[in-house]
C-alpha positions as CSV (number, residue, x, y, z in Angstrom):
1,M,98.9,79.9,67.2
2,I,97.1,82.9,66.0
3,T,97.3,84.4,69.1
4,C,100.6,83.5,70.3
5,L,102.1,85.1,66.5
6,E,99.7,88.5,67.1
7,M,101.4,88.9,71.0
8,A,104.5,88.2,69.8
9,L,104.5,91.0,67.2
10,F,102.0,93.2,69.6
11,S,105.6,92.5,72.6
12,M,108.0,93.8,70.0
13,L,105.7,97.3,69.1
14,F,105.4,97.6,72.9
15,L,108.4,98.0,73.3
16,F,108.5,101.2,70.6
17,A,105.4,102.7,71.6
18,Y,106.8,102.7,75.8
19,P,110.5,102.9,75.9
20,I,111.9,102.1,79.0
21,S,114.4,104.8,78.5
22,P,112.7,107.6,81.3
23,Y,112.3,104.9,83.8
24,T,116.3,104.0,83.7
25,A,118.8,105.5,85.8
26,K,120.5,107.4,82.6
27,G,117.3,108.7,81.7
28,R,116.5,112.7,83.0
29,I,113.3,112.2,84.3
30,T,114.0,109.8,87.4
31,G,116.3,112.3,88.8
32,L,113.7,115.6,88.2
33,L,110.7,114.0,88.7
34,H,112.0,113.1,92.8
35,G,112.6,116.5,93.4
36,S,117.0,116.5,92.7
37,G,118.3,119.3,90.9
38,P,119.9,119.1,88.0
39,T,122.9,118.8,88.4
40,S,122.5,115.1,90.5
41,H,122.6,112.4,89.5
42,P,119.9,110.3,88.6
43,G,119.5,107.3,90.3
44,Y,116.8,104.8,90.9
45,V,114.4,105.7,93.9
46,G,112.5,102.3,94.6
47,G,114.7,101.2,96.7
48,P,116.2,97.5,97.0
49,L,114.7,95.7,94.1
50,G,112.0,98.2,93.9
51,L,110.4,97.2,97.1
52,S,110.1,101.0,98.2
53,A,108.3,101.6,94.8
54,L,105.8,98.5,95.4
55,F,105.1,99.3,98.8
56,E,104.1,102.9,97.7
57,A,101.9,102.0,95.4
58,L,99.9,100.1,97.3
59,N,97.0,101.5,98.9
60,I,95.6,100.8,102.0
61,F,92.2,102.0,101.1
62,D,92.1,100.1,98.2
63,L,92.4,97.2,99.9
64,I,90.0,97.7,102.3
65,K,87.3,99.2,99.8
66,A,88.3,95.8,97.9
67,M,87.9,93.7,100.8
68,M,84.5,95.4,101.7
69,V,82.8,95.5,98.3
70,A,83.7,91.7,96.6
71,P,81.2,90.1,99.1
72,M,78.1,92.1,97.8
73,R,79.4,91.8,94.1
74,L,79.4,88.1,94.8
75,G,76.1,88.3,96.0
76,K,74.7,90.3,93.5
77,G,75.9,88.1,90.8
78,R,75.0,85.0,92.5
79,A,71.5,86.4,92.3
80,M,71.2,87.1,89.0
81,M,72.9,83.7,88.0
82,M,69.7,82.1,89.7
83,K,67.0,84.3,88.5
84,E,68.3,83.6,85.2
85,Q,68.6,79.9,85.8
86,A,64.9,80.0,87.3
87,S,63.6,81.9,83.9
88,A,65.3,79.7,81.5
89,A,63.9,76.2,83.3
90,D,60.1,78.1,83.3
91,E,60.8,79.4,79.0
92,G,62.4,75.4,78.4
93,P,64.1,75.0,75.5
94,K,64.8,78.1,73.2
95,N,66.1,76.0,70.0
96,K,63.4,73.7,67.9
97,A,65.7,71.2,67.1
98,Y,65.1,70.2,71.0
99,G,61.2,69.6,70.3
100,G,60.0,73.3,72.0
C-alpha cells in the first residue's frame, strides 16, 4: 500500500521534472529539431498514431544482437545456478537450527 502511495506522489513529480511541452505541436522544439525553418508551423513528425516514430526507434541491429546474446546468457545463468545448487548440497544447511 505504501508503494502505491509513493508511486502516486512520484507520478505527479515526474510531470514537473519531465514536462511534455517540448513534444507537443505547440512547442517550438518539435519543428526545429526536424529541419523546418522558424517560419514553418511545427507539426507532429511521428506519423499516424506515432507508428513512423516507433519504426524509426526500432533498430534491427539491436534485435539481432539480443537474439544472439540471450541464449548465451541463459546458458551461463543456468550453469551458475547448477553450480550453486551443487555447492549448497555439499555444504549442507547453514543454519544451526536445522541441526547442522
